[in-house]
C-alpha positions as CSV (number, residue, x, y, z in Angstrom):
1,M,5.2,-116.1,-4.3
2,L,2.0,-115.8,-6.2
3,A,0.3,-115.6,-2.5
4,L,3.0,-113.0,-1.6
5,S,2.6,-111.1,-4.6
6,I,-1.2,-110.3,-3.8
7,I,-1.0,-110.4,0.3
8,V,1.5,-107.5,0.5
9,P,-0.2,-105.3,-1.5
10,L,-3.5,-105.9,-0.3
11,V,-2.2,-105.9,3.5
12,G,-0.8,-102.4,3.0
13,F,-3.6,-100.6,0.9
14,I,-5.9,-101.8,3.9
15,A,-3.0,-100.6,6.4
16,V,-3.1,-97.1,4.7
17,S,-6.4,-96.4,3.9
18,V,-6.9,-96.8,7.9
19,F,-4.2,-94.9,8.7
20,R,-5.5,-92.1,6.2
21,Y,-9.0,-92.2,8.5
22,I,-7.5,-91.9,11.2
23,V,-5.1,-88.8,10.5
24,N,-7.7,-87.1,8.1
25,R,-5.2,-84.8,6.8
26,P,-7.0,-81.8,4.6
27,R,-5.6,-81.5,1.3
28,P,-3.7,-78.7,-0.8
29,Y,-7.0,-77.8,-2.5
30,E,-9.0,-77.6,0.6
31,K,-6.1,-75.8,2.4
32,F,-5.5,-73.3,-0.2
33,D,-9.1,-72.7,-1.1
34,M,-7.8,-73.6,-5.1
35,P,-9.2,-76.1,-7.6
36,P,-7.1,-79.0,-8.3
37,V,-6.1,-79.5,-11.8
38,I,-7.6,-83.1,-11.5
39,P,-11.2,-83.1,-10.8
40,K,-11.5,-83.9,-7.1
41,D,-13.8,-83.6,-4.2
42,T,-12.5,-85.7,-1.9
43,H,-12.5,-84.1,1.6
44,G,-9.3,-84.8,4.0
45,R,-7.7,-88.1,4.0
46,S,-4.5,-86.9,2.1
47,F,-1.9,-88.4,4.0
48,P,-0.2,-90.9,2.7
49,S,-1.4,-91.0,-1.1
50,R,-2.8,-94.3,-1.6
51,H,-2.0,-94.1,-5.3
52,V,1.5,-93.8,-4.8
53,F,1.7,-96.2,-2.0
54,S,-0.2,-98.8,-4.4
55,A,2.2,-98.0,-7.2
56,F,5.4,-98.3,-5.5
57,I,4.5,-101.4,-3.4
58,I,3.8,-103.1,-6.7
59,A,7.0,-102.1,-8.1
60,F,8.8,-103.4,-5.0
61,T,6.9,-106.4,-4.7
62,V,7.7,-106.9,-8.4
63,L,11.7,-106.5,-7.1
64,I,11.3,-108.7,-4.3
65,C,9.7,-111.3,-6.0
66,S,12.1,-111.7,-9.3
67,P,15.9,-112.6,-9.6
68,A,18.1,-109.7,-9.9
69,A,18.7,-108.3,-13.6
70,S,16.0,-110.6,-14.9
71,P,13.4,-109.0,-17.3
72,L,10.9,-109.1,-14.6
73,W,13.5,-107.3,-12.4
74,F,13.8,-104.4,-15.0
75,T,10.2,-104.5,-15.1
76,G,10.1,-103.6,-11.1
77,I,12.9,-100.7,-12.0
78,A,10.4,-99.2,-14.8
79,L,7.3,-99.6,-12.4
80,A,9.2,-97.6,-9.9
81,V,10.0,-94.7,-12.2
82,L,6.5,-95.2,-12.8
83,A,5.4,-94.5,-9.2
84,A,8.2,-91.7,-9.0
85,I,5.8,-89.8,-11.8
86,I,2.7,-90.3,-10.3
87,A,4.1,-88.7,-7.3
88,C,4.9,-85.9,-9.0
89,V,1.7,-85.5,-11.0
90,R,-0.2,-86.0,-7.8
91,V,1.7,-83.0,-6.2
92,I,1.7,-80.6,-9.4
93,S,-2.1,-81.2,-9.9
94,G,-3.0,-80.0,-6.4
95,V,-4.4,-83.0,-4.7
96,H,-1.6,-83.8,-2.1
97,F,1.2,-82.5,-0.4
98,I,4.9,-83.0,-1.3
99,S,4.7,-84.9,2.3
100,D,2.0,-87.1,1.2
101,V,3.7,-88.4,-1.4
102,V,7.0,-89.2,0.4
103,G,5.0,-91.0,3.4
104,A,3.4,-93.2,1.1
105,F,6.9,-93.9,-0.4
106,V,8.1,-94.4,3.1
107,F,5.2,-96.9,4.1
108,A,5.8,-98.7,0.9
109,A,9.4,-99.0,1.7
110,I,9.1,-100.3,5.1
111,E,6.3,-103.0,4.1
112,A,8.8,-104.1,1.5
113,Y,11.8,-104.3,4.1
114,I,9.6,-106.3,6.6
115,V,8.5,-108.8,4.0
116,T,11.9,-109.0,3.0
117,V,13.6,-109.6,6.4
118,F,10.4,-111.8,8.0
119,F,8.9,-113.7,5.1
120,L,11.8,-114.2,2.7
């Protein structure tokens, strides 16, 4: 399980990074010519949000690797709630569109599903 809990987020992070590079979607502060609330000067690579993907895939990995209703499972739930808060902050601060954070959640959910079906 330790290897799985390291490999799953790592592979997903690399896949999302490559996808972002290919899509190269502009960020809200670029599109609307406004300063972001969070200091940021990155151009493009907005979809999907890597912060949100990373937070959700870590939460999902903890949930997958722990027995239901165990203390560790509840930690996974808390991490998922924190990931949702991170998603909101990224949108409110003007560094991501809503579709960027939703896409990140979907990427993480798909990867978690694939791991659950094929590797557990």
